[in-house]
C-alpha positions, 0 to 999 in steps of 0.5 A: 567471483573471488573473495575480494570482488565479493567484498567490493560488490557488497561494500558498493551496495551498502554505500549505494543504499545508505543515502537512499535509506537516510532519505526514506527514514527522513521522509517517514519521520516527517510523515509520522509527525504529520500523523501525530498532529492529525491522528484524530482527523484521519479516516480508517483508510488514512490510518491503515498505511501507517499500520502497514508502515509499523509492520514494515519497520518492525520486519526491517529491523529484524532482518536488517542486512546492511553494515554501513557506518550509519547503521546504529543511528538508522536503527535507533531512528527506526525504533523510535518511529515504531514507538511513535507509530504505535502510540499514535495509532492507538489514539487514532483508533479511539477517535475513529470508534467515536467518529465513524463507528460503522466503517471502523467496525467493518474495517478495523482488522486492517488496523491490526499490525499483524494483518499486514503479514510480510513474507520473505523473498522477492519476485518480479512481475511478468510483462507477458501477463499484461492485458491486451485490452483494458476496460475504459471504466472501473469494473465496480465502485467503492461501495461494491468493493467494500461489500465484498471485502467485509464479507471476507472479513466477517464484519458484514453484520454483528458476529458475522461469519468470515469468508462469505462467498457470493457469485457477484463478488467472485465474478467481479474480484476475479475478473480480468481486464479491469483498470486502476482502482478496481485492479488494486482492490482485486489485489487487496481482496486476494490479500484478505483471502490469504490473511483470513484463510478463505480457501472456500472461495476457490472451492477448497476445504483448507488453504492447501498448496493448490489454493496458495498457488491460485492466490499467487497466480492472481497476484502476479496477473494483477501486479503485472498489470498494475506495473503496466499502469504505473509505467503509463503514469510515469510516461505521462509525467505523473499527473497529480490525479494519478499519483494516488493510484500510482502510490497505491500500486507501489504499496500493495504490490510491494507488500506482496513481494514484487520488488520491481515496484521499488525502482530508484527513479520512482523513489526520487519522485515520491520523495519530491511529492512530500510536502513540508508538513510531512503529508502528500496531496496538492502542492498548489491548491490554486493550480488545481481545477475542480473541472479536472477533478470532476473529469477524473472521477467521472471517467474512472468512477472513483470517489473516495467517500471517506478521503479527508482533505486537510489543511494545506491540500493534504490528503489522508488517503494519498499520505497513507498509501505513500507511507506504505510505499516508502515503508516498502522501499525501506524494507527492500533496501534494508533487508536485500 
């Protein structure tokens, strides 16, 4: 390709990404305003997505690669968002210490910006790794998932030792054919292993290249199946009760580097789901049947015990995973 064509292709990419970036930044600004107005009512899970967003914005600003006409304005807005997110997160953390001290102490590490380490480079999922058959029910519940996570984090008791390995957690968190939230929590388990350097989970003394490759292999298997699940949700016209799972999959797999989760058509849907208040949740309370909700939780064995449903149908968990997903889009479009 000659130099003129390279310049034309680069300018075309810039012009294509600039409107998308503006839309994402606008959505994140509204979500941050929601965070500022409700910080003292959110759960740990609800705040974690905003901390991930803070890390994503910081990484995007350091590695910004576009040269469009609005770059200076965009970067100024992002710098302002980082300041607002950090200030509000600190207030939210103080509030959580008082309201829910046990759960806060167990998972406060995910509220540190440096927990959400962002690696350079992107990869793709592999459809050949999709399970031929998936279990109908979740492989484990939220309580068991929490127990396995805090054993890695070292918060299972005061001054607990991190990277605790148990046969039950190893079996469940590395099981194949798991669906939905079990699958996304298996990926989160791998993220924690990597963050804490828990090489002993794989029988190694140090986080060597073998341990690294094992983690990467699990990530690819899990995210390839999470991609398949998201495509199924899309084919089913994004029913409300599956939007939270869809967004969680985009957030987590995008975080570990799978760029095919940042589909432009998915971004359009996500932006539509945001309410005027800046949150994500039920747009129409009257159109949502308690019977449908009961069916969903019974079928998938998923009850988010600390999810907060706020005024206007806003869900703190769905808002959290949505901002994490949108922050990933920002990083992808702004640094690719």
